[in-house]
C-alpha positions as CSV (number, residue, x, y, z in Angstrom):
1,X,-2.1,19.1,-16.6
2,X,-3.5,15.5,-16.7
3,X,-1.3,14.6,-19.6
4,X,1.7,15.9,-17.8
5,X,0.9,14.3,-14.4
6,X,2.8,11.1,-15.0
7,X,5.9,13.0,-16.0
8,X,5.7,15.3,-12.9
9,X,5.6,12.5,-10.4
10,X,8.1,10.1,-12.1
11,X,11.3,10.8,-10.2
12,X,13.3,7.9,-11.5
13,X,15.1,9.9,-14.1
14,X,16.5,12.5,-11.6
15,X,20.3,12.8,-11.6
16,X,22.4,12.0,-8.5
17,X,22.9,15.7,-7.6
18,X,19.1,16.3,-7.5
19,X,18.5,13.1,-5.6
20,X,21.1,14.2,-3.0
21,X,19.7,17.8,-2.8
22,X,16.2,16.5,-2.0
23,X,17.3,13.6,0.2
24,X,15.6,11.0,-2.0
25,X,18.0,8.2,-1.2
26,X,17.8,8.7,2.5
27,X,15.0,6.7,4.1
28,X,14.5,9.4,6.8
29,X,14.1,12.3,4.3
30,X,12.8,10.6,1.1
31,X,9.1,11.1,1.7
32,X,9.3,14.8,2.3
33,X,12.0,15.2,-0.3
34,X,9.7,13.6,-2.9
35,X,6.9,15.9,-1.9
36,X,9.3,19.0,-2.3
37,X,10.5,17.9,-5.7
38,X,7.0,17.2,-7.0
39,X,5.9,20.5,-5.6
40,X,8.7,22.2,-7.5
41,X,7.7,20.4,-10.7
42,X,4.1,21.3,-10.4
43,X,4.9,25.0,-10.0
44,X,7.2,24.8,-13.0
45,X,4.3,23.4,-15.0
46,X,2.2,26.4,-14.1
47,X,0.1,25.0,-11.3
48,X,-0.9,28.1,-9.2
49,X,-1.8,26.4,-5.9
50,X,0.1,23.5,-4.3
51,X,-0.2,22.4,-0.7
52,X,3.0,20.9,0.6
53,X,2.7,19.1,4.0
54,X,4.7,16.7,6.1
55,X,3.5,13.9,8.3
56,X,0.9,11.2,7.9
57,X,-2.8,10.8,8.6
58,X,-2.6,9.9,12.3
59,X,-2.0,12.6,14.9
60,X,1.1,10.8,16.1
61,X,2.5,11.1,12.6
62,X,2.2,14.9,12.4
63,X,3.8,17.9,14.0
64,X,0.7,18.1,16.3
65,X,2.2,15.9,19.0
66,X,0.6,16.0,22.4
67,X,2.3,13.2,24.3
68,X,6.1,13.6,23.7
69,X,6.6,16.9,22.0
70,X,10.4,16.8,22.0
71,X,10.7,13.4,20.4
72,X,7.9,14.2,18.0
73,X,9.6,17.5,16.9
74,X,13.0,15.9,16.6
75,X,11.6,13.2,14.4
76,X,9.7,15.6,12.1
77,X,12.6,18.1,12.0
78,X,14.9,15.3,10.8
79,X,12.4,14.2,8.2
80,X,12.0,17.7,6.7
81,X,15.1,19.7,7.4
82,X,17.4,18.2,4.7
83,X,15.2,18.4,1.7
84,X,14.1,21.9,2.5
85,X,17.5,23.2,3.6
86,X,19.5,21.5,0.8
87,X,17.0,22.4,-1.9
88,X,16.4,26.0,-0.9
89,X,19.6,27.0,0.9
90,X,20.1,28.0,4.5
91,X,17.3,29.8,6.2
């Protein structure tokens, strides 16, 4: 896996359709879209366990919002909905 890691995380060669499916060119969805695409690539390489998460390191940057839940959930839904929905179809 170590020899394949650089190839797995290099998303520069993705075609326009894949970039659109994962929201890579949209600032709002690019971070989670990258994570989704890298997860897919890891699974295709045979990695048996991959943890996919959204949000950052601070509590305010995660789904675990305590002060303004509506704004928090709207923000994170907008960051994650397109890459997931476009890449995996409607749920």
